[in-house]
C-alpha positions as CSV (number, residue, x, y, z in Angstrom):
1,X,0.0,0.0,0.0
2,X,2.7,2.5,1.0
3,X,4.6,1.7,-2.3
4,X,1.5,2.3,-4.3
5,X,1.0,5.7,-2.6
6,X,4.6,6.7,-3.3
7,X,4.2,5.8,-6.9
8,X,1.1,7.9,-7.2
9,X,2.9,10.9,-5.5
10,X,5.7,10.6,-8.0
11,X,3.2,10.6,-10.9
12,X,1.6,13.7,-9.4
13,X,4.9,15.6,-9.3
14,X,5.8,14.5,-12.8
15,X,2.4,15.5,-14.2
16,X,2.6,19.2,-13.1
17,X,5.1,21.3,-15.0
18,X,6.3,24.0,-12.6
19,X,8.5,25.6,-15.3
20,X,5.5,26.0,-17.6
21,X,3.6,27.8,-14.8
22,X,6.5,30.1,-14.0
23,X,6.8,30.9,-17.7
24,X,3.1,31.8,-18.0
25,X,3.4,34.1,-15.0
26,X,6.3,35.9,-16.5
27,X,4.9,36.4,-20.0
28,X,5.2,40.0,-21.3
29,X,2.2,42.0,-22.5
30,X,1.3,45.7,-23.1
31,X,-1.8,47.5,-21.9
32,X,-3.0,50.6,-23.8
33,X,-4.8,53.4,-21.9
34,X,-7.3,55.5,-23.9
35,X,-8.4,58.7,-22.2
36,X,-9.2,62.3,-22.9
37,X,-7.5,63.9,-19.9
38,X,-4.9,63.4,-17.2
39,X,-7.4,62.7,-14.4
40,X,-8.8,59.6,-16.2
41,X,-5.3,58.4,-17.0
42,X,-4.3,58.6,-13.4
43,X,-7.5,56.7,-12.3
44,X,-6.7,53.9,-14.7
45,X,-3.1,53.8,-13.5
46,X,-4.1,53.6,-9.9
47,X,-6.4,50.7,-10.6
48,X,-3.5,48.8,-12.4
49,X,-0.8,50.0,-10.0
50,X,-2.3,51.1,-6.7
51,X,-0.4,53.3,-4.3
52,X,-0.3,50.4,-1.8
53,X,2.3,48.6,-3.9
54,X,6.0,49.2,-3.3
55,X,7.8,51.6,-5.5
56,X,9.5,48.8,-7.4
57,X,6.3,46.9,-7.9
58,X,4.4,50.0,-9.0
59,X,7.1,50.9,-11.6
60,X,7.1,47.3,-12.9
61,X,3.3,47.4,-13.4
62,X,3.3,50.9,-15.0
63,X,6.1,49.8,-17.5
64,X,3.5,47.5,-19.0
65,X,1.1,50.4,-19.8
66,X,1.1,53.0,-22.5
67,X,-1.0,56.1,-22.8
68,X,-2.5,55.8,-26.2
69,X,-4.5,59.0,-26.5
70,X,-8.0,58.6,-28.0
71,X,-7.0,56.6,-31.1
72,X,-4.5,53.8,-30.4
73,X,-2.4,52.6,-33.3
74,X,-2.3,49.0,-32.2
75,X,0.3,46.7,-30.7
76,X,-1.5,46.4,-27.4
77,X,-2.7,43.1,-25.9
78,X,-5.8,44.9,-24.5
79,X,-6.9,48.5,-24.0
80,X,-8.7,50.3,-21.2
81,X,-11.0,52.9,-22.6
82,X,-12.6,55.9,-21.1
83,X,-16.4,55.8,-21.3
84,X,-17.7,57.6,-24.4
85,X,-14.7,57.0,-26.6
86,X,-14.7,54.6,-29.6
87,X,-13.8,51.2,-28.4
88,X,-11.3,49.1,-30.4
89,X,-11.8,45.4,-30.9
90,X,-9.5,44.6,-27.9
91,X,-10.9,47.4,-25.8
92,X,-12.7,47.4,-22.5
93,X,-14.7,50.2,-21.1
94,X,-13.2,51.7,-17.9
95,X,-15.9,52.8,-15.5
96,X,-14.3,54.6,-12.5
97,X,-17.4,53.8,-10.4
98,X,-17.3,50.1,-11.3
99,X,-13.7,49.1,-12.4
100,X,-14.4,45.5,-11.4
101,X,-16.6,45.1,-14.6
102,X,-13.6,45.6,-16.8
103,X,-11.3,43.6,-14.6
104,X,-13.6,40.6,-14.7
105,X,-14.1,40.9,-18.5
106,X,-10.3,41.1,-19.1
107,X,-9.5,38.2,-16.8
108,X,-11.9,36.0,-18.8
109,X,-10.8,37.2,-22.2
110,X,-7.1,36.3,-22.0
111,X,-6.5,32.9,-20.4
112,X,-3.0,32.6,-21.7
113,X,-2.1,35.9,-20.0
114,X,-4.2,35.5,-16.8
115,X,-1.3,34.6,-14.5
116,X,0.9,37.4,-15.8
117,X,-1.9,40.0,-15.6
118,X,-2.7,38.9,-12.0
119,X,1.0,38.8,-11.1
120,X,1.6,42.4,-12.1
121,X,-1.8,43.9,-11.3
122,X,-3.1,42.9,-7.9
123,X,-6.7,44.1,-8.5
124,X,-7.0,41.3,-11.0
125,X,-6.0,38.5,-8.6
126,X,-9.4,37.8,-7.2
127,X,-11.0,37.5,-10.7
128,X,-8.2,35.3,-12.0
129,X,-8.3,33.1,-8.9
130,X,-12.1,32.6,-9.3
131,X,-11.5,31.5,-12.9
132,X,-8.7,29.1,-11.9
133,X,-10.9,27.6,-9.2
134,X,-13.9,27.1,-11.4
135,X,-11.9,25.7,-14.2
136,X,-10.0,23.1,-12.1
137,X,-13.2,22.2,-10.2
138,X,-14.9,21.5,-13.5
139,X,-12.0,19.4,-14.7
140,X,-12.2,17.3,-11.6
141,X,-16.0,16.9,-12.0
142,X,-15.5,15.8,-15.6
143,X,-12.8,13.3,-14.6
144,X,-15.3,11.7,-12.2
145,X,-17.7,11.3,-15.0
146,X,-15.2,10.1,-17.6
147,X,-14.0,7.3,-15.3
148,X,-17.5,6.2,-14.8
149,X,-18.6,6.4,-18.4
150,X,-15.4,6.1,-20.5
151,X,-17.2,4.9,-23.6
152,X,-20.0,7.4,-23.4
153,X,-17.9,10.5,-22.7
154,X,-14.5,10.1,-24.3
155,X,-13.8,13.8,-24.4
156,X,-16.3,16.5,-23.4
157,X,-13.6,19.0,-22.8
158,X,-9.9,18.2,-23.0
159,X,-8.5,17.1,-19.6
160,X,-4.9,18.2,-19.1
161,X,-3.6,14.7,-18.4
162,X,-4.2,11.1,-19.5
163,X,-6.7,9.4,-17.3
164,X,-4.9,6.1,-17.4
165,X,-1.8,7.6,-15.7
166,X,-3.5,7.5,-12.3
167,X,-4.8,4.4,-10.4
168,X,-7.4,6.2,-8.4
169,X,-9.8,9.1,-8.6
170,X,-8.3,10.6,-5.5
171,X,-4.8,10.6,-7.0
172,X,-6.0,12.6,-10.1
173,X,-8.1,15.0,-8.1
174,X,-5.3,15.6,-5.6
175,X,-2.8,16.2,-8.5
176,X,-5.1,18.7,-10.1
177,X,-5.6,20.5,-6.8
178,X,-1.8,20.7,-6.3
179,X,-1.5,22.2,-9.8
180,X,-4.2,24.7,-8.7
181,X,-2.0,25.6,-5.7
182,X,0.9,26.4,-8.0
183,X,-1.2,28.4,-10.4
184,X,-2.7,30.4,-7.4
185,X,0.8,31.2,-6.1
186,X,1.9,32.4,-9.5
187,X,-1.1,34.6,-9.8
188,X,-0.2,36.2,-6.5
189,X,3.4,36.9,-7.4
190,X,4.8,34.3,-5.1
191,X,7.7,31.9,-6.0
192,X,6.4,28.7,-7.6
193,X,7.5,25.2,-6.7
194,X,6.8,22.1,-4.6
195,X,9.1,23.4,-1.9
196,X,7.7,26.9,-2.0
197,X,4.1,25.6,-1.8
198,X,4.8,22.8,0.7
199,X,2.3,24.2,3.2
200,X,-0.5,24.3,0.7
201,X,0.4,20.9,-0.8
202,X,0.5,19.4,2.7
203,X,-3.0,20.7,3.4
204,X,-4.3,19.3,0.1
205,X,-2.7,15.9,0.7
206,X,-4.0,15.7,4.3
207,X,-7.5,16.6,3.1
208,X,-7.5,14.3,0.1
209,X,-9.8,11.9,1.9
210,X,-11.2,14.1,4.5
211,X,-13.0,16.5,2.2
212,X,-14.6,13.6,0.4
213,X,-15.9,12.3,3.7
214,X,-17.3,15.7,4.6
215,X,-18.8,16.1,1.1
216,X,-20.6,12.7,1.4
217,X,-22.0,13.8,4.7
218,X,-23.4,17.0,3.3
219,X,-24.5,15.2,0.1
220,X,-27.0,13.3,2.3
221,X,-28.6,16.6,3.3
222,X,-28.9,18.0,-0.3
223,X,-31.3,16.4,-2.8
224,X,-28.8,15.4,-5.4
225,X,-30.2,12.0,-6.2
226,X,-28.1,8.9,-6.8
227,X,-25.7,7.9,-9.5
228,X,-23.2,9.8,-11.5
229,X,-24.2,13.4,-10.7
230,X,-23.5,13.2,-6.9
231,X,-20.1,11.7,-7.6
232,X,-19.1,14.6,-10.0
233,X,-20.7,17.1,-7.7
234,X,-18.6,15.9,-4.8
235,X,-15.4,16.2,-6.9
236,X,-16.4,19.7,-8.0
237,X,-17.3,20.8,-4.5
238,X,-14.2,19.4,-2.8
239,X,-11.9,21.0,-5.4
240,X,-13.8,24.3,-5.3
241,X,-13.5,24.6,-1.5
242,X,-9.8,23.7,-1.7
243,X,-9.5,26.6,-4.2
244,X,-11.3,29.0,-1.9
245,X,-8.9,28.1,0.8
246,X,-5.8,28.6,-1.4
247,X,-7.1,32.0,-2.6
248,X,-7.5,33.1,1.1
249,X,-4.1,31.8,2.0
250,X,-2.5,33.7,-0.8
251,X,-4.5,36.8,0.0
252,X,-4.0,37.1,3.7
253,X,-2.0,34.1,4.9
254,X,-4.9,32.2,6.5
255,X,-7.1,29.5,5.2
256,X,-10.8,28.9,5.6
257,X,-12.2,28.3,9.1
258,X,-14.0,25.0,9.8
259,X,-17.3,26.8,9.6
260,X,-16.4,28.5,6.3
261,X,-15.4,25.2,4.8
262,X,-18.7,23.5,5.8
263,X,-20.7,26.4,4.4
264,X,-18.8,26.5,1.2
265,X,-19.2,22.7,0.7
266,X,-22.9,23.0,1.0
267,X,-23.1,25.7,-1.6
268,X,-20.5,24.1,-3.9
269,X,-22.4,20.8,-3.9
270,X,-25.5,22.4,-5.2
271,X,-23.4,24.2,-7.9
272,X,-21.6,21.0,-8.6
273,X,-24.9,19.2,-9.4
274,X,-25.6,21.9,-12.0
275,X,-22.1,21.6,-13.5
276,X,-22.3,17.8,-13.7
277,X,-25.7,17.9,-15.3
278,X,-24.3,20.1,-18.0
279,X,-21.3,17.8,-18.7
280,X,-23.3,14.6,-19.2
281,X,-24.5,14.2,-22.8
282,X,-28.0,12.7,-23.3
283,X,-26.7,9.1,-23.8
284,X,-24.8,9.2,-20.6
285,X,-27.7,10.5,-18.3
286,X,-28.1,7.7,-15.8
287,X,-28.6,9.9,-12.7
């Protein structure tokens, strides 16, 4: 048994490419700022590089921005635009009263840049973290379905690793959660690696079976029904709550409390049922 566990751990470490994650976090990009006056430019710059950053961090963030006037010539990965100006194809309206709208839209529009954007611009970290959590939780729900119906659901969406590489559901789900921990660290401008995230990885490994037990307990209190959907909902919920804890650790150094975990599980199980239902094609609906 111990030898099998060790083999699974080695597979987990081999499956997650830390160099790739570091590379994504250090990708370069350029942000155009479209505004008609100095005040709007300064508001945009304060959103991207708040005064709470150190001088070095703020300078690094502002080096990625260019004031483009009211008619940018191109060459920008995306553009923040003052309300009322003509919006280019890669432009997003900047509303000083609701900057989160543009932040959320940008975070969703550039998945290949999400880690780099969050790394340099702290206001984007919550939105990028939410996307990472939802994406990995959905992958784990899909994995639970694929292993149950391999002939019915060969590929609904591409999973990042070959299913056959892992002997158990728990091994795959744990590996994907470890990957999520590394992605979250990169998004928060922290060093990325197994040694650097040993605390988060230890929490994930320790909870690999515990969160499933808790989820099963809560599943009995929520009308999910029997069959495939509860299995996928549990995988989704457990991963989602792990992600919430990782986000909180990176944001303020503390994870979720026991009460917060239980509340989050209950909510995530209901959401997981909806996600699982959407992943199962008509031929595979047995739950």
